[in-house]
PyMOL Python script that loads the backbone (N, CA, C, O; Angstrom):
from pymol import cmd

cmd.read_pdbstr("""\
ATOM      1  N   GLY A   1     152.309  99.356 136.792  1.00  0.00           N
ATOM      2  CA  GLY A   1     153.210  99.388 137.965  1.00  0.00           C
ATOM      3  C   GLY A   1     152.956 100.064 138.965  1.00  0.00           C
ATOM      4  O   GLY A   1     151.977 100.809 138.998  1.00  0.00           O
ATOM      5  N   GLY A   2     153.990  99.894 140.201  1.00  0.00           N
ATOM      6  CA  GLY A   2     153.572 100.583 141.425  1.00  0.00           C
ATOM      7  C   GLY A   2     153.870 100.029 142.720  1.00  0.00           C
ATOM      8  O   GLY A   2     154.432  98.935 142.769  1.00  0.00           O
ATOM      9  N   VAL A   3     153.593 100.588 143.681  1.00  0.00           N
ATOM     10  CA  VAL A   3     154.077 100.013 145.115  1.00  0.00           C
ATOM     11  C   VAL A   3     152.575  99.988 145.999  1.00  0.00           C
ATOM     12  O   VAL A   3     151.767 100.904 145.843  1.00  0.00           O
ATOM     13  N   CYS A   4     152.379  99.161 146.673  1.00  0.00           N
ATOM     14  CA  CYS A   4     151.394  98.839 147.246  1.00  0.00           C
ATOM     15  C   CYS A   4     151.769  98.837 148.872  1.00  0.00           C
ATOM     16  O   CYS A   4     152.780  98.221 149.206  1.00  0.00           O
ATOM     17  N   LEU A   5     151.039  99.459 149.803  1.00  0.00           N
ATOM     18  CA  LEU A   5     151.740  99.664 151.133  1.00  0.00           C
ATOM     19  C   LEU A   5     150.413  99.475 152.062  1.00  0.00           C
ATOM     20  O   LEU A   5     149.587 100.384 152.147  1.00  0.00           O
ATOM     21  N   ILE A   6     150.291  98.484 152.616  1.00  0.00           N
ATOM     22  CA  ILE A   6     149.072  98.060 153.736  1.00  0.00           C
ATOM     23  C   ILE A   6     149.851  98.292 155.133  1.00  0.00           C
ATOM     24  O   ILE A   6     150.970  97.832 155.360  1.00  0.00           O
ATOM     25  N   THR A   7     149.192  98.972 155.920  1.00  0.00           N
ATOM     26  CA  THR A   7     149.397  99.052 157.303  1.00  0.00           C
ATOM     27  C   THR A   7     148.165  98.845 158.158  1.00  0.00           C
ATOM     28  O   THR A   7     147.198  99.573 157.932  1.00  0.00           O
ATOM     29  N   ASP A   8     148.095  97.969 159.077  1.00  0.00           N
ATOM     30  CA  ASP A   8     147.220  97.820 159.735  1.00  0.00           C
ATOM     31  C   ASP A   8     147.335  97.067 161.128  1.00  0.00           C
ATOM     32  O   ASP A   8     148.433  97.121 161.683  1.00  0.00           O
ATOM     33  N   ALA A   9     146.174  96.281 161.827  1.00  0.00           N
ATOM     34  CA  ALA A   9     146.830  95.496 162.942  1.00  0.00           C
ATOM     35  C   ALA A   9     147.516  94.423 162.367  1.00  0.00           C
ATOM     36  O   ALA A   9     147.609  94.347 161.142  1.00  0.00           O
ATOM     37  N   PRO A  10     148.010  93.581 163.110  1.00  0.00           N
ATOM     38  CA  PRO A  10     148.874  92.479 162.814  1.00  0.00           C
ATOM     39  C   PRO A  10     147.905  91.441 162.353  1.00  0.00           C
ATOM     40  O   PRO A  10     146.734  91.527 162.721  1.00  0.00           O
ATOM     41  N   PRO A  11     148.345  90.346 161.481  1.00  0.00           N
ATOM     42  CA  PRO A  11     147.520  89.209 161.445  1.00  0.00           C
ATOM     43  C   PRO A  11     147.584  88.424 162.709  1.00  0.00           C
ATOM     44  O   PRO A  11     148.454  88.647 163.550  1.00  0.00           O
ATOM     45  N   PHE A  12     146.678  87.514 162.848  1.00  0.00           N
ATOM     46  CA  PHE A  12     146.661  86.714 164.089  1.00  0.00           C
ATOM     47  C   PHE A  12     147.927  85.751 164.057  1.00  0.00           C
ATOM     48  O   PHE A  12     148.452  85.269 165.061  1.00  0.00           O
ATOM     49  N   ARG A  13     148.294  85.567 162.871  1.00  0.00           N
ATOM     50  CA  ARG A  13     149.585  84.570 163.161  1.00  0.00           C
ATOM     51  C   ARG A  13     150.783  85.154 163.542  1.00  0.00           C
ATOM     52  O   ARG A  13     151.851  84.553 163.658  1.00  0.00           O
ATOM     53  N   ALA A  14     150.584  86.369 163.741  1.00  0.00           N
ATOM     54  CA  ALA A  14     152.070  87.317 163.928  1.00  0.00           C
ATOM     55  C   ALA A  14     151.807  87.548 165.645  1.00  0.00           C
ATOM     56  O   ALA A  14     152.821  87.910 166.242  1.00  0.00           O
ATOM     57  N   VAL A  15     150.811  87.411 166.318  1.00  0.00           N
ATOM     58  CA  VAL A  15     150.637  87.248 167.583  1.00  0.00           C
ATOM     59  C   VAL A  15     150.664  86.166 168.509  1.00  0.00           C
ATOM     60  O   VAL A  15     150.749  85.036 168.028  1.00  0.00           O
ATOM     61  N   ASP A  16     150.610  86.289 169.673  1.00  0.00           N
ATOM     62  CA  ASP A  16     150.457  85.066 170.351  1.00  0.00           C
ATOM     63  C   ASP A  16     148.862  84.824 170.557  1.00  0.00           C
ATOM     64  O   ASP A  16     148.079  85.750 170.344  1.00  0.00           O
ATOM     65  N   LEU A  17     148.400  83.516 170.988  1.00  0.00           N
ATOM     66  CA  LEU A  17     146.981  83.000 171.068  1.00  0.00           C
ATOM     67  C   LEU A  17     145.955  84.021 172.056  1.00  0.00           C
ATOM     68  O   LEU A  17     144.795  84.344 171.800  1.00  0.00           O
ATOM     69  N   PHE A  18     146.719  84.380 173.167  1.00  0.00           N
ATOM     70  CA  PHE A  18     145.773  85.436 173.922  1.00  0.00           C
ATOM     71  C   PHE A  18     145.549  86.831 173.216  1.00  0.00           C
ATOM     72  O   PHE A  18     144.467  87.415 173.286  1.00  0.00           O
ATOM     73  N   GLN A  19     146.570  87.295 172.576  1.00  0.00           N
ATOM     74  CA  GLN A  19     146.430  88.690 171.854  1.00  0.00           C
ATOM     75  C   GLN A  19     145.403  88.420 171.053  1.00  0.00           C
ATOM     76  O   GLN A  19     144.429  89.172 171.021  1.00  0.00           O
ATOM     77  N   ALA A  20     145.503  87.061 170.132  1.00  0.00           N
ATOM     78  CA  ALA A  20     144.517  86.874 169.008  1.00  0.00           C
ATOM     79  C   ALA A  20     143.169  86.807 169.379  1.00  0.00           C
ATOM     80  O   ALA A  20     142.326  87.159 168.554  1.00  0.00           O
ATOM     81  N   VAL A  21     142.834  86.419 170.469  1.00  0.00           N
ATOM     82  CA  VAL A  21     141.691  86.230 171.231  1.00  0.00           C
ATOM     83  C   VAL A  21     141.244  87.497 171.564  1.00  0.00           C
ATOM     84  O   VAL A  21     140.044  87.696 171.374  1.00  0.00           O
ATOM     85  N   ILE A  22     141.947  88.456 172.040  1.00  0.00           N
ATOM     86  CA  ILE A  22     141.508  89.856 172.673  1.00  0.00           C
ATOM     87  C   ILE A  22     141.165  90.636 171.262  1.00  0.00           C
ATOM     88  O   ILE A  22     140.166  91.347 171.153  1.00  0.00           O
ATOM     89  N   MET A  23     142.126  90.415 170.170  1.00  0.00           N
ATOM     90  CA  MET A  23     141.573  91.035 168.929  1.00  0.00           C
ATOM     91  C   MET A  23     140.356  90.874 168.396  1.00  0.00           C
ATOM     92  O   MET A  23     139.691  91.785 167.903  1.00  0.00           O
ATOM     93  N   ASP A  24     139.981  89.544 168.492  1.00  0.00           N
ATOM     94  CA  ASP A  24     138.702  88.980 167.836  1.00  0.00           C
ATOM     95  C   ASP A  24     137.709  89.412 168.850  1.00  0.00           C
ATOM     96  O   ASP A  24     136.682  89.813 168.302  1.00  0.00           O
ATOM     97  N   TRP A  25     137.673  89.460 170.043  1.00  0.00           N
ATOM     98  CA  TRP A  25     136.823  89.956 171.027  1.00  0.00           C
ATOM     99  C   TRP A  25     136.521  91.415 170.692  1.00  0.00           C
ATOM    100  O   TRP A  25     135.361  91.826 170.712  1.00  0.00           O
ATOM    101  N   GLU A  26     137.467  92.132 170.411  1.00  0.00           N
ATOM    102  CA  GLU A  26     137.161  93.471 170.290  1.00  0.00           C
ATOM    103  C   GLU A  26     136.584  93.711 168.885  1.00  0.00           C
ATOM    104  O   GLU A  26     135.922  94.728 168.679  1.00  0.00           O
ATOM    105  N   THR A  27     136.803  92.847 167.949  1.00  0.00           N
ATOM    106  CA  THR A  27     136.285  92.955 166.718  1.00  0.00           C
ATOM    107  C   THR A  27     134.714  92.776 166.591  1.00  0.00           C
ATOM    108  O   THR A  27     133.975  93.378 165.813  1.00  0.00           O
ATOM    109  N   ARG A  28     134.389  91.870 167.473  1.00  0.00           N
ATOM    110  CA  ARG A  28     132.945  91.406 167.726  1.00  0.00           C
ATOM    111  C   ARG A  28     132.064  92.316 168.737  1.00  0.00           C
ATOM    112  O   ARG A  28     130.837  92.307 168.837  1.00  0.00           O
ATOM    113  N   ASN A  29     132.986  93.100 169.456  1.00  0.00           N
ATOM    114  CA  ASN A  29     132.312  94.024 170.568  1.00  0.00           C
ATOM    115  C   ASN A  29     132.312  95.522 170.126  1.00  0.00           C
ATOM    116  O   ASN A  29     131.623  96.342 170.733  1.00  0.00           O
ATOM    117  N   HIS A  30     133.081  95.864 169.077  1.00  0.00           N
ATOM    118  CA  HIS A  30     133.146  97.300 168.759  1.00  0.00           C
ATOM    119  C   HIS A  30     132.681  97.708 167.075  1.00  0.00           C
ATOM    120  O   HIS A  30     132.995  98.709 166.431  1.00  0.00           O
ATOM    121  N   ASP A  31     131.846  96.560 166.674  1.00  0.00           N
ATOM    122  CA  ASP A  31     131.391  97.041 165.451  1.00  0.00           C
ATOM    123  C   ASP A  31     132.410  97.144 164.420  1.00  0.00           C
ATOM    124  O   ASP A  31     132.441  98.184 163.763  1.00  0.00           O
ATOM    125  N   GLU A  32     133.222  96.250 164.187  1.00  0.00           N
ATOM    126  CA  GLU A  32     134.260  96.104 163.270  1.00  0.00           C
ATOM    127  C   GLU A  32     134.318  94.791 162.352  1.00  0.00           C
ATOM    128  O   GLU A  32     135.242  93.980 162.422  1.00  0.00           O
ATOM    129  N   PRO A  33     133.146  94.666 161.421  1.00  0.00           N
ATOM    130  CA  PRO A  33     132.782  93.530 161.072  1.00  0.00           C
ATOM    131  C   PRO A  33     133.709  92.782 160.311  1.00  0.00           C
ATOM    132  O   PRO A  33     133.594  91.558 160.250  1.00  0.00           O
ATOM    133  N   TYR A  34     134.644  93.404 159.704  1.00  0.00           N
ATOM    134  CA  TYR A  34     135.810  92.981 158.765  1.00  0.00           C
ATOM    135  C   TYR A  34     137.057  92.578 159.410  1.00  0.00           C
ATOM    136  O   TYR A  34     137.810  91.777 158.855  1.00  0.00           O
ATOM    137  N   PHE A  35     137.303  93.060 160.491  1.00  0.00           N
ATOM    138  CA  PHE A  35     138.439  93.205 161.116  1.00  0.00           C
ATOM    139  C   PHE A  35     139.114  91.711 161.293  1.00  0.00           C
ATOM    140  O   PHE A  35     140.259  91.442 160.930  1.00  0.00           O
ATOM    141  N   SER A  36     138.347  90.935 161.818  1.00  0.00           N
ATOM    142  CA  SER A  36     138.996  89.427 162.116  1.00  0.00           C
ATOM    143  C   SER A  36     139.192  88.754 160.754  1.00  0.00           C
ATOM    144  O   SER A  36     140.149  88.000 160.578  1.00  0.00           O
ATOM    145  N   ILE A  37     138.330  89.003 159.820  1.00  0.00           N
ATOM    146  CA  ILE A  37     138.569  88.683 158.302  1.00  0.00           C
ATOM    147  C   ILE A  37     140.115  88.967 157.640  1.00  0.00           C
ATOM    148  O   ILE A  37     140.945  88.259 157.070  1.00  0.00           O
ATOM    149  N   SER A  38     140.045  90.217 157.986  1.00  0.00           N
ATOM    150  CA  SER A  38     141.359  91.009 157.540  1.00  0.00           C
ATOM    151  C   SER A  38     142.594  90.148 158.289  1.00  0.00           C
ATOM    152  O   SER A  38     143.441  89.541 157.633  1.00  0.00           O
ATOM    153  N   CYS A  39     142.575  90.179 159.655  1.00  0.00           N
ATOM    154  CA  CYS A  39     143.602  89.549 160.453  1.00  0.00           C
ATOM    155  C   CYS A  39     143.951  87.854 160.181  1.00  0.00           C
ATOM    156  O   CYS A  39     144.957  87.219 160.496  1.00  0.00           O
ATOM    157  N   ALA A  40     142.827  87.449 159.541  1.00  0.00           N
ATOM    158  CA  ALA A  40     142.711  86.134 159.480  1.00  0.00           C
ATOM    159  C   ALA A  40     143.420  85.940 158.073  1.00  0.00           C
ATOM    160  O   ALA A  40     143.660  84.797 157.682  1.00  0.00           O
ATOM    161  N   SER A  41     143.712  86.900 157.413  1.00  0.00           N
ATOM    162  CA  SER A  41     144.046  86.914 155.878  1.00  0.00           C
ATOM    163  C   SER A  41     145.640  86.941 155.987  1.00  0.00           C
ATOM    164  O   SER A  41     146.304  87.220 156.985  1.00  0.00           O
ATOM    165  N   ASN A  42     146.125  86.556 154.618  1.00  0.00           N
ATOM    166  CA  ASN A  42     147.578  86.417 154.639  1.00  0.00           C
ATOM    167  C   ASN A  42     147.840  87.590 153.306  1.00  0.00           C
ATOM    168  O   ASN A  42     148.056  87.127 152.186  1.00  0.00           O
ATOM    169  N   TRP A  43     147.812  88.739 153.458  1.00  0.00           N
ATOM    170  CA  TRP A  43     147.931  89.959 152.473  1.00  0.00           C
ATOM    171  C   TRP A  43     149.226  89.561 151.677  1.00  0.00           C
ATOM    172  O   TRP A  43     149.129  89.669 150.455  1.00  0.00           O
ATOM    173  N   ALA A  44     150.319  89.156 152.138  1.00  0.00           N
ATOM    174  CA  ALA A  44     151.691  88.930 151.494  1.00  0.00           C
ATOM    175  C   ALA A  44     151.208  87.824 150.145  1.00  0.00           C
ATOM    176  O   ALA A  44     151.346  88.007 148.936  1.00  0.00           O
ATOM    177  N   LYS A  45     150.694  86.815 150.771  1.00  0.00           N
ATOM    178  CA  LYS A  45     150.320  85.843 149.484  1.00  0.00           C
ATOM    179  C   LYS A  45     149.355  86.378 148.617  1.00  0.00           C
ATOM    180  O   LYS A  45     149.447  86.063 147.430  1.00  0.00           O
ATOM    181  N   GLU A  46     148.224  87.308 149.058  1.00  0.00           N
ATOM    182  CA  GLU A  46     147.321  87.817 148.134  1.00  0.00           C
ATOM    183  C   GLU A  46     148.070  88.688 147.111  1.00  0.00           C
ATOM    184  O   GLU A  46     147.888  88.511 145.906  1.00  0.00           O
ATOM    185  N   LEU A  47     148.901  89.619 147.575  1.00  0.00           N
ATOM    186  CA  LEU A  47     149.729  90.390 146.730  1.00  0.00           C
ATOM    187  C   LEU A  47     150.436  89.591 145.661  1.00  0.00           C
ATOM    188  O   LEU A  47     150.374  89.881 144.466  1.00  0.00           O
ATOM    189  N   ARG A  48     151.109  88.573 146.151  1.00  0.00           N
ATOM    190  CA  ARG A  48     151.954  87.795 145.377  1.00  0.00           C
ATOM    191  C   ARG A  48     151.197  87.131 144.451  1.00  0.00           C
ATOM    192  O   ARG A  48     151.782  86.903 143.391  1.00  0.00           O
ATOM    193  N   ASP A  49     149.852  86.682 144.560  1.00  0.00           N
ATOM    194  CA  ASP A  49     149.020  86.069 143.731  1.00  0.00           C
ATOM    195  C   ASP A  49     148.651  87.077 142.604  1.00  0.00           C
ATOM    196  O   ASP A  49     148.471  86.683 141.452  1.00  0.00           O
ATOM    197  N   LEU A  50     148.554  88.243 142.919  1.00  0.00           N
ATOM    198  CA  LEU A  50     148.089  89.396 142.040  1.00  0.00           C
ATOM    199  C   LEU A  50     149.254  90.081 141.334  1.00  0.00           C
ATOM    200  O   LEU A  50     149.152  91.183 140.795  1.00  0.00           O
ATOM    201  N   GLY A  51     150.439  89.305 141.376  1.00  0.00           N
ATOM    202  CA  GLY A  51     151.623  89.784 140.680  1.00  0.00           C
ATOM    203  C   GLY A  51     152.505  90.640 141.040  1.00  0.00           C
ATOM    204  O   GLY A  51     153.346  91.122 140.279  1.00  0.00           O
ATOM    205  N   PHE A  52     152.374  90.911 142.299  1.00  0.00           N
ATOM    206  CA  PHE A  52     153.365  91.692 143.142  1.00  0.00           C
ATOM    207  C   PHE A  52     154.593  90.930 143.251  1.00  0.00           C
ATOM    208  O   PHE A  52     154.634  89.707 143.110  1.00  0.00           O
ATOM    209  N   VAL A  53     155.709  91.750 143.534  1.00  0.00           N
ATOM    210  CA  VAL A  53     157.044  91.170 143.790  1.00  0.00           C
ATOM    211  C   VAL A  53     157.747  91.844 145.032  1.00  0.00           C
ATOM    212  O   VAL A  53     157.153  92.736 145.638  1.00  0.00           O
ATOM    213  N   ASP A  54     159.010  91.427 145.422  1.00  0.00           N
ATOM    214  CA  ASP A  54     159.351  92.320 146.403  1.00  0.00           C
ATOM    215  C   ASP A  54     158.568  92.420 147.549  1.00  0.00           C
ATOM    216  O   ASP A  54     158.749  93.476 148.155  1.00  0.00           O
ATOM    217  N   VAL A  55     157.564  91.481 148.158  1.00  0.00           N
ATOM    218  CA  VAL A  55     156.639  91.345 148.908  1.00  0.00           C
ATOM    219  C   VAL A  55     157.370  91.328 150.493  1.00  0.00           C
ATOM    220  O   VAL A  55     158.189  90.434 150.707  1.00  0.00           O
ATOM    221  N   ALA A  56     157.091  92.238 151.496  1.00  0.00           N
ATOM    222  CA  ALA A  56     157.806  92.117 152.760  1.00  0.00           C
ATOM    223  C   ALA A  56     156.710  92.477 153.709  1.00  0.00           C
ATOM    224  O   ALA A  56     155.790  93.231 153.392  1.00  0.00           O
ATOM    225  N   GLU A  57     156.820  91.975 154.763  1.00  0.00           N
ATOM    226  CA  GLU A  57     155.862  92.230 155.855  1.00  0.00           C
ATOM    227  C   GLU A  57     156.618  92.039 157.213  1.00  0.00           C
ATOM    228  O   GLU A  57     157.447  91.164 157.463  1.00  0.00           O
ATOM    229  N   HIS A  58     156.171  93.018 158.029  1.00  0.00           N
ATOM    230  CA  HIS A  58     156.757  92.989 159.600  1.00  0.00           C
ATOM    231  C   HIS A  58     156.106  94.173 160.247  1.00  0.00           C
ATOM    232  O   HIS A  58     155.661  95.187 159.708  1.00  0.00           O
ATOM    233  N   GLY A  59     156.141  93.830 161.544  1.00  0.00           N
ATOM    234  CA  GLY A  59     155.425  94.738 162.524  1.00  0.00           C
ATOM    235  C   GLY A  59     156.589  95.822 163.019  1.00  0.00           C
ATOM    236  O   GLY A  59     157.803  95.620 163.027  1.00  0.00           O
ATOM    237  N   LEU A  60     156.001  96.824 163.360  1.00  0.00           N
ATOM    238  CA  LEU A  60     156.918  98.019 163.536  1.00  0.00           C
ATOM    239  C   LEU A  60     156.814  98.701 165.102  1.00  0.00           C
ATOM    240  O   LEU A  60     157.520  99.648 165.448  1.00  0.00           O
ATOM    241  N   GLY A  61     155.803  98.046 165.980  1.00  0.00           N
ATOM    242  CA  GLY A  61     155.719  98.353 167.056  1.00  0.00           C
ATOM    243  C   GLY A  61     156.136  97.761 168.086  1.00  0.00           C
ATOM    244  O   GLY A  61     157.016  96.910 167.960  1.00  0.00           O
ATOM    245  N   GLU A  62     155.573  98.089 169.416  1.00  0.00           N
ATOM    246  CA  GLU A  62     156.139  96.954 170.412  1.00  0.00           C
ATOM    247  C   GLU A  62     155.759  95.582 170.224  1.00  0.00           C
ATOM    248  O   GLU A  62     154.667  95.312 169.725  1.00  0.00           O
ATOM    249  N   ARG A  63     156.555  94.710 170.578  1.00  0.00           N
ATOM    250  CA  ARG A  63     156.734  93.540 170.333  1.00  0.00           C
ATOM    251  C   ARG A  63     156.510  93.155 168.634  1.00  0.00           C
ATOM    252  O   ARG A  63     155.791  92.227 168.263  1.00  0.00           O
ATOM    253  N   ASN A  64     157.070  93.816 167.954  1.00  0.00           N
ATOM    254  CA  ASN A  64     157.029  93.637 166.500  1.00  0.00           C
ATOM    255  C   ASN A  64     155.714  93.292 165.876  1.00  0.00           C
ATOM    256  O   ASN A  64     155.556  92.497 164.950  1.00  0.00           O
ATOM    257  N   ALA A  65     154.662  94.077 166.575  1.00  0.00           N
ATOM    258  CA  ALA A  65     153.222  93.446 166.132  1.00  0.00           C
ATOM    259  C   ALA A  65     152.476  94.720 165.379  1.00  0.00           C
ATOM    260  O   ALA A  65     152.146  94.563 164.203  1.00  0.00           O
ATOM    261  N   TYR A  66     152.163  96.188 166.150  1.00  0.00           N
ATOM    262  CA  TYR A  66     151.355  96.916 165.594  1.00  0.00           C
ATOM    263  C   TYR A  66     152.401  98.267 165.555  1.00  0.00           C
ATOM    264  O   TYR A  66     153.223  98.570 166.420  1.00  0.00           O
ATOM    265  N   PRO A  67     152.137  98.912 164.401  1.00  0.00           N
ATOM    266  CA  PRO A  67     151.210  98.512 163.213  1.00  0.00           C
ATOM    267  C   PRO A  67     152.062  97.741 162.437  1.00  0.00           C
ATOM    268  O   PRO A  67     153.277  97.941 162.452  1.00  0.00           O
ATOM    269  N   TYR A  68     151.560  96.903 161.778  1.00  0.00           N
ATOM    270  CA  TYR A  68     151.927  95.759 161.116  1.00  0.00           C
ATOM    271  C   TYR A  68     151.953  96.327 159.367  1.00  0.00           C
ATOM    272  O   TYR A  68     150.930  96.730 158.814  1.00  0.00           O
ATOM    273  N   VAL A  69     153.030  96.274 158.817  1.00  0.00           N
ATOM    274  CA  VAL A  69     153.242  96.643 157.478  1.00  0.00           C
ATOM    275  C   VAL A  69     153.450  95.516 156.455  1.00  0.00           C
ATOM    276  O   VAL A  69     154.227  94.588 156.680  1.00  0.00           O
ATOM    277  N   THR A  70     152.797  95.613 155.423  1.00  0.00           N
ATOM    278  CA  THR A  70     153.122  94.846 154.308  1.00  0.00           C
ATOM    279  C   THR A  70     153.187  95.769 152.877  1.00  0.00           C
ATOM    280  O   THR A  70     152.300  96.551 152.533  1.00  0.00           O
ATOM    281  N   VAL A  71     154.348  95.518 152.180  1.00  0.00           N
ATOM    282  CA  VAL A  71     154.718  96.224 151.147  1.00  0.00           C
ATOM    283  C   VAL A  71     155.243  95.603 150.073  1.00  0.00           C
ATOM    284  O   VAL A  71     156.071  94.703 150.219  1.00  0.00           O
ATOM    285  N   ALA A  72     154.776  96.056 148.734  1.00  0.00           N
ATOM    286  CA  ALA A  72     155.089  95.125 147.736  1.00  0.00           C
ATOM    287  C   ALA A  72     155.009  96.034 146.410  1.00  0.00           C
ATOM    288  O   ALA A  72     154.369  97.083 146.342  1.00  0.00           O
ATOM    289  N   THR A  73     155.661  95.539 145.510  1.00  0.00           N
ATOM    290  CA  THR A  73     155.933  96.287 144.184  1.00  0.00           C
ATOM    291  C   THR A  73     155.438  95.502 142.997  1.00  0.00           C
ATOM    292  O   THR A  73     155.681  94.310 142.808  1.00  0.00           O
ATOM    293  N   LYS A  74     154.651  96.361 142.139  1.00  0.00           N
ATOM    294  CA  LYS A  74     153.930  95.719 140.936  1.00  0.00           C
ATOM    295  C   LYS A  74     155.055  96.155 139.747  1.00  0.00           C
ATOM    296  O   LYS A  74     155.495  97.305 139.729  1.00  0.00           O
ATOM    297  N   PRO A  75     155.449  95.223 138.832  1.00  0.00           N
ATOM    298  CA  PRO A  75     156.402  95.791 137.623  1.00  0.00           C
ATOM    299  C   PRO A  75     155.489  96.240 136.871  1.00  0.00           C
ATOM    300  O   PRO A  75     154.291  95.957 136.896  1.00  0.00           O
ATOM    301  N   SER A  76     156.219  97.177 135.972  1.00  0.00           N
ATOM    302  CA  SER A  76     155.291  97.653 134.956  1.00  0.00           C
ATOM    303  C   SER A  76     155.052  97.015 133.789  1.00  0.00           C
ATOM    304  O   SER A  76     154.251  97.484 132.982  1.00  0.00           O
TER     305      SER A  76
END
""", "prot")
cmd.dss("prot")
cmd.show_as("cartoon", "prot")
cmd.util.cbc("prot")
cmd.orient("prot")
């Protein structure tokens, strides 16, 4: 059992199209090879698939986007 807390940039689905394009451009031009893959992923779904419960996700910053937090609990 335990708690998983992921805090990172928001997923593409949580931002408008323009912001998603800017985030992807920064990925390609600032040597962050896994950033776009991470932003395209659905970490809440992945955690549920791994047996975590009480999965919640939300943005904390400006426009509810950054930092983006996903928290989940895994029963003992």
